[in-house]
N, C-alpha and C positions, 0 to 999 in steps of 0.2 A: 459879679453881678450890679448893676447900677444903685447908687443909692435912691435915684427918684423913678425907678423901675414901677414897684407899687403903685404909686401916685398917679404916675400916666396909664397905666390899665386901669388905675381907677378914674381918671378924666374921661378914658375913651367910653366906659363903659355909662356914665352919667350924660355923654351927648349921646349916648346909642337911643339911653331912655329916654333922656329928652327930645331927642329927633322921631319916636316911634309915637311917642303922645302927641305930638304937634302933627306929624303926619295924619292919624287914627282919626284925630278931632278933628280936621281939615277933611278928609276923604268922608266921616260919618257926617257933619254939619251939610257937606255940600249934596251926599246924595241922598239925605233926608231934607233938604230944601228943593231940590229938581224931579228925582224919579217917583216918588208917590205923584205928584200932579202930570207931570209926562206921560208915564207909561205904565200908568196907576200898580207900582209896585208897592211893599211894605216898608218900613221904615228898620235900619236896623240899629245894634248898637256898637259902642264902641269896641269889642273884642269883636264883633263881625265886621267894623272896618279894616280892623287890623289885617284879618284874616283875607279879607278882599285885596289887602295891599298887598300882602305875600303871594296870593295866587296869581294878580296880575304881574307880579314880577317873576315868578317863573314862568308863566305863560308867555308874557311880552319881552322881559327885560333881562330874565336871566342874575347867576350875581356872578359880575364882573365888575375887575376896577374901571371906571372912568376917567377918560383924560390922559391913562396913564400910555393907551397901545398907541394912538396918533403921532405923537411928538417919536414915537421909538419907529415908525413904520416912515415917516419924512427923515428920521437921520438914516435910518436904515437906507431907503431911496436914493439919497444924496452921497454917502459910501460908494453904492452902485453904479452910481453914473458917472462919480470923478474916478475910476477904474476901467470905464468903456475907453474902449477908442474912439476917435472921433468917426470911424467908418460904424460901430456899431451904435453911435449917438444918433445919427443918421439914421440909421435901420429901424432902430427904435422908435423915432421923428414918423418917418415914412410907412410903419407899421399902425400908429398910433391915429395918425390922419387919416378922415373920414369911417373913423366909428363910432362917432358921435360918443367920444367920452370914452368906451370901451377901450378894454387891454388889448394889444395884439395878441392872437393867437397863436401864431403861424404864416407860413407863406403867402401869398396873396394871389399866385398866377391862376387860380382855378376860382377867382373873384369877378368875375369878367359880366358886363351889365348887357350886353349884346344878345339879340335874340335871331332865332332862326329865321330865315325868309319865308312868308309865307307861301306857299304856290296857289 
């Protein structure tokens, strides 16, 4: 075990507590400033603001690492691209075009825009 392990854990715990206090205070003051006047709601306490943060995180954000996944995905895609043959790269490009930013999901044989003649 590292000699500085407990100090590092203590610093992280302290940072979590400080962040919770700051975010709780900010949410409480914003809520109490805006919501009663705009929507005729009651004011909230500090602990209610922490509960509101937790609830919104669970409902809308989840508990995942921020920023770590994007770099990994980009690196993974670059590796896949480097391993593709020029023909596979062109097939990927052609499938990507015309989809307005969407990923190619298969052959394009049945994606015609022609309409049957009207009699």
